[in-house]
N, C-alpha and C positions, 0 to 999 in steps of 0.2 A: 504494500500500500504506500502510495506517495504521500509523504508528510513533510511539512516545512519545519523550521527550527522551533517555532512556538508550539506547534502541535506535538513535536517530539518531547519538549520539556513538559507540557501538560500531561501527556500520556505517561511519562515517567513518574510524575507526582500522583497520578490516579491509580497506579498499580498498587495492590495491597502489600503491606509490609509483612503480613503473617499469612500462613496457610498450611496446607498439608506438605509433607516431605516432597511428594511428586510435584505439586504445584510450585513449591519454592524453587525447584530445579528449572521448571519451565519459565518462571518469572525471572530467574537469573539470566537465562538466554535472551529473553525478551528485553530486559534492561540493557544488556550488551548491544543488542540490535538497535535500540533507540538512542543509545549514548553516542557521544561525539568522539571521533578519532583525534589524534594529535594534530593532523593537518586541518581538520575542521575547526578545532579549538584555536589554532593560529589565525585562521581567516576570520572567525567570529569575534575573537578577543572579548570573551565574556567578562563583565565587570559589574560590581554592585555599586549603586549610588544611593545616597540618602540613608536615613536611619529610621528605626521604628516603623510606624505606619506609612512613612514616606519612602521606605526602601524599595528599590527596583533593580532588577537584573536587566542589563542592557547588553547588546551585541551589535557587531557590524553586519551590514547586509552583504550579499554577494555569494551566498551559499545556495545552490539549487536544491530543490526538494529531493529527498532521498527515498528510494524504494526500500521500505523497512519490512522485513519478514516478521509477521506476528501470527503465531499459531492460533488454532481454534480456541483452546482453553484461555489463553491470555486475552484474546479478542472478547470472549464472553465476560471476562473480568472487567475489561474496559467498558463494555456495554453496560454492565451492572452498575459500575461507578458513575457513569454519565447519566443513566436513568435515575439513580438515587439523587444526584444533584438536581436533576430536573424536577423530580417529585418534591424535593425540599425547597424548590424555587431558589436554588443557589448557583445556577448556571450563570456564567459571566459572558460578555461578548467574546472574550478570548476563546471560550469553549465551543462557539458556534460551528466552526468548520470541522472540528474534531467530532462533535456530535453528529453532524451531517454525514461524515464518512463512516462512522461506526454504528449509529443507531438507525438512521433513515435509509 
């Protein structure tokens, strides 16, 4: 699935931190697929600006979308997390494209 930088970051944050042994192994692989290589990090130059509620992570443009391999189990975990945010009315505008790709 083609994902941009923001979608990859959001997906990484939506994946559960706990689970069964088998799921944790799948999650590790999925996190590796969503993560950024050294080359990508150099191009993006991630940096944090601000403090507290004003803190933001910024990065440079210039990285094309990446075809990320996400298995069926991890996909269902992301769908579940996105639907939960939707049910709780906690989706943000940043989640929109990720929601459209995974849920709709």
